[in-house]
Backbone as ProteinMPNN parsed JSONL, in Angstrom:
{"seq_chain_A": "MDRQLVWELSSRCGGIFKFTVLLQKRVQELVRGQPKLIKDPSTNPVDIALKEIKAGLVNLEFMTPVEIDEMKRSMEEQAAAQTLLQKEQEIAKPGDPSTRAISEFLKS", "coords_chain_A": {"N_chain_A": [[0.863, -8.888, -9.39], [3.749, -7.836, -11.037], [6.705, -9.294, -10.288], [9.322, -8.82, -11.17], [9.156, -6.185, -12.073], [8.574, -4.932, -9.65], [10.995, -5.351, -8.237], [12.759, -3.969, -9.906], [11.752, -1.338, -9.719], [11.989, -0.962, -6.957], [14.731, -0.961, -6.635], [15.353, 1.38, -7.947], [14.183, 3.188, -6.213], [15.639, 3.051, -3.925], [15.491, 0.822, -2.337], [13.456, -1.913, -1.1], [11.769, -1.29, 1.075], [11.521, 1.546, 0.978], [10.368, 1.759, -1.546], [7.941, 0.42, -1.081], [6.772, 2.117, 0.803], [6.519, 4.432, -0.738], [4.787, 3.514, -2.77], [2.499, 2.809, -1.257], [1.829, 5.287, -0.145], [1.206, 6.783, -2.448], [-0.932, 5.306, -3.495], [-2.816, 5.69, -1.454], [-3.214, 8.448, -1.763], [-4.418, 8.498, -4.304], [-6.75, 7.026, -3.797], [-7.998, 8.776, -2.101], [-8.774, 10.695, -3.841], [-6.961, 12.246, -5.319], [-5.74, 13.489, -8.443], [-4.859, 11.435, -11.32], [-1.498, 11.076, -12.483], [-0.809, 10.235, -14.893], [-2.103, 9.358, -18.133], [-4.403, 6.933, -18.178], [-6.544, 4.208, -18.598], [-7.154, 2.57, -16.495], [-8.723, 1.84, -13.358], [-7.73, 0.892, -11.084], [-6.036, 1.702, -8.247], [-3.509, 0.77, -7.41], [-2.28, -0.244, -9.724], [-2.181, 2.124, -11.206], [-0.535, 3.745, -9.578], [1.845, 2.23, -9.655], [2.507, 2.511, -12.376], [2.889, 5.266, -12.47], [5.096, 5.563, -10.774], [6.967, 4.064, -12.2], [7.18, 5.683, -14.445], [8.566, 7.723, -13.345], [7.297, 9.82, -12.085], [6.599, 10.08, -9.468], [8.044, 10.397, -6.304], [10.074, 10.012, -3.299], [10.916, 12.4, -2.255], [9.172, 14.346, -1.327], [8.193, 13.482, 1.036], [8.038, 13.844, 4.473], [10.089, 13.167, 7.401], [8.288, 12.55, 9.455], [5.999, 11.739, 8.016], [7.032, 9.436, 6.815], [7.535, 7.881, 9.098], [4.883, 7.612, 10.028], [3.78, 6.169, 7.903], [5.28, 3.833, 8.072], [4.439, 2.903, 10.581], [1.735, 2.517, 10.024], [1.909, 0.448, 8.134], [2.986, -1.546, 9.746], [0.879, -1.885, 11.559], [-1.103, -2.836, 9.834], [0.078, -5.227, 9.023], [0.14, -6.593, 11.451], [-2.595, -6.762, 11.955], [-3.36, -8.351, 9.807], [-2.064, -10.745, 10.444], [-3.409, -11.341, 12.826], [-5.997, -11.649, 11.81], [-5.64, -13.949, 10.227], [-5.116, -15.826, 12.235], [-7.54, -15.68, 13.623], [-9.279, -16.593, 11.664], [-8.557, -19.224, 11.527], [-9.619, -20.283, 13.856], [-12.158, -19.259, 14.145], [-15.538, -18.943, 12.957], [-16.575, -18.012, 9.646], [-17.728, -14.699, 9.366], [-17.965, -14.167, 12.047], [-18.024, -11.693, 14.662], [-15.441, -10.651, 15.447], [-13.769, -11.425, 13.355], [-14.958, -10.106, 11.196], [-14.569, -7.44, 12.022], [-11.766, -7.153, 11.963], [-11.309, -7.641, 9.28], [-12.617, -5.443, 8.15], [-10.974, -3.392, 9.144], [-8.634, -3.9, 7.729], [-9.449, -3.259, 5.178], [-9.577, -0.544, 5.245]], "CA_chain_A": [[1.841, -7.843, -9.557], [4.957, -8.325, -11.684], [7.817, -9.252, -9.327], [10.491, -8.203, -11.79], [8.903, -4.747, -12.044], [8.709, -4.492, -8.259], [12.422, -5.287, -7.888], [13.345, -2.888, -10.693], [11.335, -0.065, -9.128], [12.53, -0.829, -5.603], [16.148, -0.58, -6.738], [15.359, 2.803, -8.316], [13.701, 3.982, -5.079], [16.553, 2.955, -2.792], [15.201, -0.362, -1.533], [12.07, -2.394, -1.104], [10.976, -0.561, 2.068], [11.2, 2.87, 0.448], [9.422, 1.564, -2.638], [6.646, 0.079, -0.491], [6.246, 3.35, 1.4], [6.128, 5.304, -1.838], [3.602, 2.931, -3.413], [1.352, 2.921, -0.361], [1.446, 6.704, -0.03], [0.556, 7.218, -3.685], [-2.229, 4.633, -3.573], [-3.708, 6.397, -0.537], [-3.575, 9.722, -2.388], [-5.37, 8.224, -5.383], [-8.02, 6.613, -3.189], [-8.596, 9.982, -1.506], [-9.271, 11.581, -4.884], [-5.947, 12.989, -6.056], [-5.789, 13.129, -9.863], [-3.797, 10.604, -11.894], [-0.416, 11.818, -13.112], [-0.66, 9.651, -16.226], [-3.365, 9.006, -18.788], [-4.532, 5.487, -18.119], [-7.953, 3.864, -18.4], [-7.309, 1.737, -15.302], [-9.282, 2.446, -12.153], [-7.048, 0.251, -9.962], [-5.038, 2.656, -7.768], [-2.183, 0.15, -7.327], [-1.746, -0.241, -11.088], [-1.893, 3.511, -11.582], [0.635, 4.182, -8.81], [3.019, 1.548, -10.212], [2.846, 3.137, -13.653], [3.407, 6.609, -12.178], [6.451, 5.398, -10.233], [7.797, 3.614, -13.317], [7.397, 6.845, -15.311], [9.379, 8.7, -12.626], [6.466, 10.966, -11.727], [6.378, 10.076, -8.026], [9.247, 10.036, -5.562], [9.979, 10.196, -1.845], [11.454, 13.69, -1.838], [8.16, 15.185, -0.698], [7.764, 12.889, 2.301], [8.793, 14.273, 5.637], [10.378, 12.047, 8.301], [7.063, 12.209, 10.181], [5.171, 10.962, 7.1], [7.648, 8.12, 6.663], [7.256, 7.157, 10.347], [3.457, 7.277, 10.035], [3.58, 5.117, 6.92], [5.869, 2.614, 8.635], [3.533, 2.462, 11.648], [0.527, 2.016, 9.373], [2.229, -0.845, 7.538], [3.137, -2.501, 10.851], [-0.467, -2.16, 12.069], [-1.793, -3.675, 8.867], [0.677, -6.562, 9.083], [-0.328, -7.21, 12.697], [-4.018, -7.074, 11.766], [-3.427, -9.471, 8.878], [-1.686, -11.923, 11.227], [-4.519, -11.602, 13.734], [-7.101, -12.16, 11.003], [-5.326, -15.326, 9.859], [-5.308, -16.642, 13.438], [-8.982, -15.711, 13.879], [-9.922, -17.427, 10.654], [-8.26, -20.616, 11.847], [-10.429, -20.755, 14.977], [-13.515, -18.691, 14.128], [-16.384, -19.19, 11.797], [-16.713, -16.801, 8.831], [-18.809, -13.813, 9.778], [-17.892, -13.84, 13.469], [-17.781, -10.257, 14.814], [-14.027, -10.282, 15.484], [-13.229, -11.61, 12.012], [-15.474, -9.0, 10.377], [-13.937, -6.184, 12.448], [-10.392, -7.138, 11.461], [-11.402, -7.509, 7.816], [-12.96, -4.04, 7.865], [-9.785, -2.595, 9.413], [-7.683, -4.101, 6.634], [-9.964, -2.591, 3.994], [-9.416, 0.916, 5.383]], "C_chain_A": [[3.119, -8.475, -10.095], [6.151, -8.172, -10.74], [9.05, -8.569, -9.903], [10.347, -6.679, -11.781], [9.082, -4.203, -10.631], [10.185, -4.363, -7.883], [13.127, -4.176, -8.652], [13.027, -1.534, -10.053], [11.905, 0.12, -7.732], [14.003, -0.456, -5.654], [16.285, 0.886, -7.132], [15.028, 3.698, -7.132], [14.639, 3.916, -3.876], [16.242, 1.793, -1.865], [13.719, -0.674, -1.494], [11.209, -1.641, -0.092], [10.569, 0.806, 1.535], [10.199, 2.77, -0.696], [8.025, 1.283, -2.096], [5.982, 1.309, 0.118], [5.729, 4.277, 0.306], [4.848, 4.805, -2.511], [2.369, 3.116, -2.535], [0.885, 4.37, -0.244], [0.686, 7.158, -1.283], [-0.814, 6.575, -3.855], [-3.233, 5.341, -2.665], [-4.141, 7.738, -1.128], [-4.621, 9.516, -3.485], [-6.744, 7.847, -4.838], [-8.748, 7.822, -2.605], [-9.004, 11.012, -2.554], [-8.244, 12.413, -5.616], [-5.989, 12.566, -7.524], [-4.616, 12.231, -10.276], [-2.739, 11.51, -12.521], [-0.132, 11.304, -14.527], [-2.049, 9.445, -16.821], [-3.42, 7.492, -18.847], [-5.988, 5.156, -17.865], [-8.202, 3.065, -17.116], [-7.931, 2.531, -14.159], [-8.645, 1.848, -10.904], [-5.931, 1.168, -9.474], [-3.631, 2.068, -7.666], [-1.528, 0.146, -8.706], [-1.339, 1.166, -11.522], [-0.63, 3.99, -10.875], [1.908, 3.523, -9.341], [3.468, 2.204, -11.519], [3.416, 4.54, -13.442], [4.831, 6.533, -11.644], [7.404, 4.992, -11.355], [8.136, 4.778, -14.239], [8.243, 7.922, -14.627], [8.619, 9.923, -12.183], [6.234, 11.1, -10.227], [7.688, 9.684, -7.353], [9.082, 10.354, -4.088], [10.458, 11.563, -1.37], [10.453, 14.536, -1.066], [7.657, 14.622, 0.617], [8.663, 13.384, 3.431], [9.121, 13.052, 6.489], [9.144, 11.606, 9.09], [6.153, 11.362, 9.298], [5.724, 9.552, 6.915], [7.398, 7.28, 7.911], [5.795, 6.729, 10.417], [3.165, 6.13, 9.064], [4.114, 3.785, 7.446], [4.95, 2.036, 9.711], [2.256, 1.874, 11.059], [0.768, 0.639, 8.769], [2.375, -1.917, 8.618], [1.779, -2.873, 11.429], [-1.227, -3.081, 11.125], [-1.241, -5.095, 8.875], [0.208, -7.303, 10.332], [-1.795, -7.615, 12.574], [-4.184, -8.27, 10.835], [-3.083, -10.769, 9.598], [-2.813, -12.317, 12.167], [-5.706, -12.191, 12.981], [-6.857, -13.616, 10.612], [-5.529, -16.261, 11.041], [-6.794, -16.785, 13.753], [-9.694, -16.641, 12.903], [-9.672, -18.908, 10.903], [-9.192, -21.156, 12.926], [-11.877, -20.294, 14.928], [-14.261, -19.113, 12.874], [-16.466, -17.904, 10.979], [-17.914, -15.98, 9.303], [-18.832, -13.502, 11.256], [-17.531, -12.358, 13.614], [-16.305, -9.878, 14.786], [-13.399, -10.405, 14.104], [-13.69, -10.481, 11.097], [-14.784, -7.694, 10.728], [-12.513, -6.086, 11.911], [-10.403, -6.963, 9.946], [-11.714, -6.076, 7.419], [-11.761, -3.12, 8.091], [-8.819, -2.703, 8.248], [-8.147, -3.432, 5.344], [-9.716, -1.09, 4.045], [-8.02, 1.377, 5.098]], "O_chain_A": [[3.519, -9.547, -9.64], [6.561, -7.054, -10.428], [9.74, -7.828, -9.204], [11.314, -5.966, -11.511], [9.671, -3.139, -10.439], [10.582, -3.369, -7.275], [14.004, -3.509, -8.103], [13.91, -0.697, -9.869], [12.268, 1.235, -7.355], [14.478, 0.292, -4.799], [17.222, 1.561, -6.704], [15.519, 4.823, -7.04], [14.451, 4.653, -2.908], [16.689, 1.784, -0.718], [12.864, 0.157, -1.802], [10.038, -1.376, -0.363], [9.401, 1.186, 1.628], [9.29, 3.593, -0.806], [7.041, 1.837, -2.585], [4.778, 1.515, -0.034], [4.637, 4.836, 0.414], [3.938, 5.588, -2.786], [1.316, 3.532, -3.018], [-0.316, 4.642, -0.245], [-0.341, 7.83, -1.189], [-1.754, 7.227, -4.309], [-4.376, 5.567, -3.063], [-5.304, 8.122, -1.007], [-5.589, 10.271, -3.58], [-7.771, 8.291, -5.351], [-9.978, 7.876, -2.616], [-9.518, 12.077, -2.213], [-8.614, 13.223, -6.466], [-6.25, 11.399, -7.818], [-3.542, 12.26, -9.674], [-3.057, 12.585, -13.03], [0.681, 11.872, -15.256], [-3.042, 9.368, -16.098], [-2.587, 6.852, -19.488], [-6.612, 5.765, -16.997], [-9.35, 2.906, -16.702], [-7.695, 3.73, -14.013], [-8.977, 2.246, -9.787], [-4.968, 1.396, -10.206], [-2.652, 2.798, -7.822], [-0.354, 0.492, -8.84], [-0.286, 1.363, -12.127], [0.248, 4.578, -11.505], [2.939, 4.184, -9.463], [4.659, 2.424, -11.738], [4.326, 4.954, -14.16], [5.679, 7.343, -12.016], [8.515, 5.513, -11.45], [9.25, 4.856, -14.758], [8.599, 8.92, -15.253], [9.222, 10.966, -11.926], [5.727, 12.123, -9.766], [8.36, 8.747, -7.786], [8.061, 10.905, -3.678], [10.404, 11.845, -0.172], [10.846, 15.357, -0.237], [6.786, 15.217, 1.252], [9.89, 13.339, 3.338], [8.497, 12.004, 6.323], [8.975, 10.417, 9.361], [5.591, 10.372, 9.765], [4.964, 8.585, 6.864], [7.083, 6.095, 7.803], [5.499, 5.605, 10.822], [2.388, 5.229, 9.378], [3.478, 2.743, 7.285], [4.711, 0.829, 9.749], [1.755, 0.856, 11.537], [-0.083, -0.244, 8.882], [1.943, -3.055, 8.434], [1.542, -4.036, 11.757], [-1.917, -4.0, 11.567], [-1.997, -6.058, 8.748], [-0.087, -8.497, 10.278], [-2.189, -8.686, 13.035], [-5.057, -9.11, 11.054], [-3.742, -11.787, 9.386], [-3.136, -13.498, 12.291], [-6.347, -13.126, 13.461], [-7.778, -14.43, 10.662], [-6.052, -17.363, 10.879], [-7.259, -17.869, 14.105], [-10.601, -17.382, 13.282], [-10.488, -19.75, 10.529], [-9.525, -22.341, 12.923], [-12.734, -20.873, 15.596], [-13.682, -19.569, 11.888], [-16.43, -16.814, 11.549], [-18.978, -16.524, 9.599], [-19.622, -12.668, 11.697], [-16.806, -11.82, 12.777], [-15.944, -8.88, 14.163], [-12.578, -9.571, 13.724], [-12.901, -9.957, 10.311], [-14.444, -6.916, 9.836], [-12.105, -5.021, 11.447], [-9.591, -6.217, 9.398], [-11.143, -5.553, 6.462], [-11.549, -2.178, 7.328], [-8.246, -1.7, 7.824], [-7.322, -3.076, 4.504], [-9.651, -0.435, 3.005], [-7.737, 2.573, 5.175]]}, "name": "protein", "num_of_chains": 1, "seq": "MDRQLVWELSSRCGGIFKFTVLLQKRVQELVRGQPKLIKDPSTNPVDIALKEIKAGLVNLEFMTPVEIDEMKRSMEEQAAAQTLLQKEQEIAKPGDPSTRAISEFLKS"}
């Protein structure tokens, strides 16, 4: 991911946290089957969402405070799971049940 683009878009969105929330929400919508707002041959939902945000087609105005709180909680859970997975990988063998379970959680 282009760091310069991320910083440019985050400044447009009101900060890196708001940008991250917006990106994650839009990616989730795309994964769940929402149509693209731009014509793009890419099938990568992150790339599509970035291009939609850059084009000004997606913003946070439609997110309620509850949605923002849910997104924040989801991001915190994913960060905690990622930390746990890293610790598990240090002590466990690949394919151990706990490592697989955490990996599956992070994919969802």
